Every structure is written in C-alpha cells, then in structure tokens.
N, C-alpha and C positions, 0 to 999 in steps of 0.2 A: 504493500500500500504506500502511495506517495503522500506527501504532506497535505496536499489539497484534499485527498480522501479522508485523512485523519481529522482535518479541520471541519469537514462537513459532518463527520460522525459526531464530533464533540458538540457541534451546534445543536444536533438533535438530542444527544444524551443529556445535556445540561437542562433541558426542559422536561426531561422524563424522570430522572432519578431523584430520590429524596436528597435533601441537603445533607452535608456531612458524610457523603459517600465518596470513597476514593475510586478512581477509574484507571484501569490498565488496558492497553490495547497491544496486541501481539500480531506477528505473522505466524507462520507455522513453527518457528523455532525459538524466537526471542521476543522480548518486549521492545516495542518501538515508541510507546508513549506511556507516561504515567503521571497522573494528577492526584497527589495526596490530599486528604481532608484534615481538618483540625481534630477530628475524632480518632482517626486511625491512619498510620503511615507505615507501610511495609518496607520502606527504604529501597524500593525498586528503582533501577536506573535503566534508561534505554540502552539496549545492547546486552542486558543480562539474559542468560538462557532461561527458558521456562523449566522450573524445577518440578520433578516428579512428585505427585501428591497434592499439588496446588489445585484449586478449582479450575484454573485455566487449563492445566495439563489434562484434567479429567474431561473437560468439554471438548478439547481438541482430539482426544483419544476416541471418545464415543460419538463425536460429531452431533451432539444434541445439548440442549440447555441443561446445566448442572447447578443445583442449589445445595450447598453443603457446608458444614462446619469444618474448618481446617485447624488442626492442632498446632500449637506454637512450635512444635518440633520441626515443622516444615520450613517456615520462614522466620522463626524467632518470635512471632506474635500470633496469637490465635485470632481468627476472624471468621466471618460468615461470608462466603463468596457466592455470587450469582453470575455464571458465565454463559455467554451466548457465542457459539461458533459462527464465523462469517463464511458462508458458502455461496459461491457464485457459479451458476451453471453447473452444479454438481461438483465443483472443485473447492476444497478447503483453502481459504485464504488467510485465516487468522482467527482471533477471538477478542471479544470485549468482556471484561469482568468488572462487575460492581462489587466493591469491597466494603463491608460494614463491620462495626465492632461486635455486633451480636445478631442473631437471627431475629427478624421482625416478629412481633407477636402475631399469633394466628387467631382467627375468629373462633370462639367457643360455640358458635351456632352455625346452622346451615342455611342462613338467610342474611340478606342485607336490609338494613333499615333505611329507607329513603324518604325524602321530604317531597310532598306534592301539595301544592297550594298552601294551606295553613295547618297541615298535619303530617305526621310521620307514619309510614306503613312498613311492616316487615314483609319482604319479598323473598320467598324460598329460592335457593340457587337454581332449582329445577325449572323455575318459571322465568328466569332471566334469559332473554334472547341475546342481548349484546350490551356492551357498555361503551360509551362514547365520551372522549375527552371534551371538557367544556371549561375553558380557562384553567383554573387550578382545582376544579372540582370535576365530578363525573356525572353524566346523565345515564341513568339505568333504565333500559327499555325491557319491559316484561311483556307477556302476552296480554296483559290487562291494563297496564298503566306505564307512564313515564315519570320518573322522579329523580331527584338529585341526591348524590352522596357527597359528604364533605371531603373524602379522600380523593386524591388525584388518581389517574389511571394506573400509574406505576406502583403506587402504594397498594392499590387494590390487587394488582397482579401478584404481589407477594402472598396475599391472603387467600385468594380464590383457589379452589381445587383444580389442579392442572390436568386432571383426567377428563374434564368436560369443557374447561375454558382455555382458549388459545389466543395469544396476542397475534394479530394478523396485520397490524398497521400501527403507526405511532399514535393514532387517535382511536383505535378500536380493539376491544377484546370481545370475542364471540363465544357463544355456547354452541358446541358442535352439534348438539341435538336439534338445533333450530335451523340448520343449513338445509335448504330445499334443493339448490343446484349450485354447481361450481362451473364458471365459464372462464375460458382464457380471455384475458383482457388486452395485454400487450406483451412484449418480450419479458418472460419470466415473472409475470404478474397474473392475478386472477380477479374475478369479480364474483362475489357471493350473493346469491339470491336467497334471502331468508324466508322462512315460512309465512311471515306477514307481508312479504313483498318488498321489504327493505333491501337496498343494494349496498353491500359493504365491500370496499376494496381490500385486496391482499397486496401489500407493497412488495417490491423486489427484496427489501431487507429481510422480510419474514417468509417469502415464498418457498424457499427450499426447506426450511424447518416445517412449514405448514404441510407441504407435500409428504414429508417424512412421517409426520405424526398421523396423517390421514391415509398413509400407505397408497399413494397413487402417483 
C-alpha cells in the first residue's frame, strides 16, 4: 500500500473507531503505519515485523476478522485487538487493527433499546433488519419501526452478535436474515435488496469479507 492509500484509510477509520483506540496498518509482513492513543501504546514502529500471536498475525493467517484478547507476553502489554484483513480481488494485501486497552463491554440482553418520537422501545436482535450511521448516532431499522440508538455504528458493531450481523459499508450493518437478493453493482461491489425493499450497498472495502462469510 502506498501513502495515499494509507491516508485514505485513516480518513475513514478516524470517523469509525471509538476515541482512545490505537490503529496499526500492515502489509503482508510488516507494519507500515501506527497511530498510538493516550490509553494504550504498543510501541510499534513502521518496519517492525508482525509478531506471531498478535491479533494482526491471526487475521492475516485466517484471512477473516479477528477479535481477541492478547496476553502481555506477546508485545509486552496486554490488549484487546480487532483486526480486519485487507483483501483485494481475492489477494491478501495487509491488515488494519484497532487496539484497545480492554474488551468492550457486551450487551447482557438480546435487544437494542431505541428512541422513537418521545419514547424508548426494546427491539429484539431478530427483528432488526439493518443499522445505518447517522452523525455520531445510529438509526435502527426493524420490520416494524425506525428508531435511534445513542451509540455510533462502530461501537454497536463490537456488541452485536456476529453470527447474524455483518458490516457491509462504513454506514451500514445488516442482519443477514433480512437479505432478499444480492446483485452485482460495480467492480467488486454489490447491492443488497432487503426484504422490505430497502437497497443497501456493499462497498469494495467489505466485499471480499462479505462474500467469504456468505460463502458465494
């Protein structure tokens, strides 16, 4: 990846990740960018080789998203890593890793409580069709209502069960059970037709991972 590509990636990431998150970007073998946070700093330098046992190493090895607690024996500091492999036209190009001091808290319920008009309503995960970024909050679309949640899309991504919810675009997370059709849209991208008729894009950034998860 060249510097222009890295800069473009960081412009997107800064709007998506929670604050106080360190970010590491690699190619297939070594780190090429590192931005530490005030909360956690792994002291990575561009040019350092990717060490076995890190979240980045795991994601590159299995070529899918990895969320894992990494013991301090690996890099000297314990951390929670969320790593996304970068795959372009079937070829592994590198990895982006969000580094947090601890695993985000998970929901103890199987629903989201959303605000609609002047009240709050619990919406079961099974009824949520998709989530859409709206400023620093999220619009939750169910089969019966549209409401707002106070967390942004990236914060919710950490909490939602990944067996039914997939990030397909910087602005969308979808419930795979509500996909009616998948259409090719342009080079390496898709357009989803949801069961309510909504049209959701799958961007090039997420297309390879989307195909792998849905096995097509």
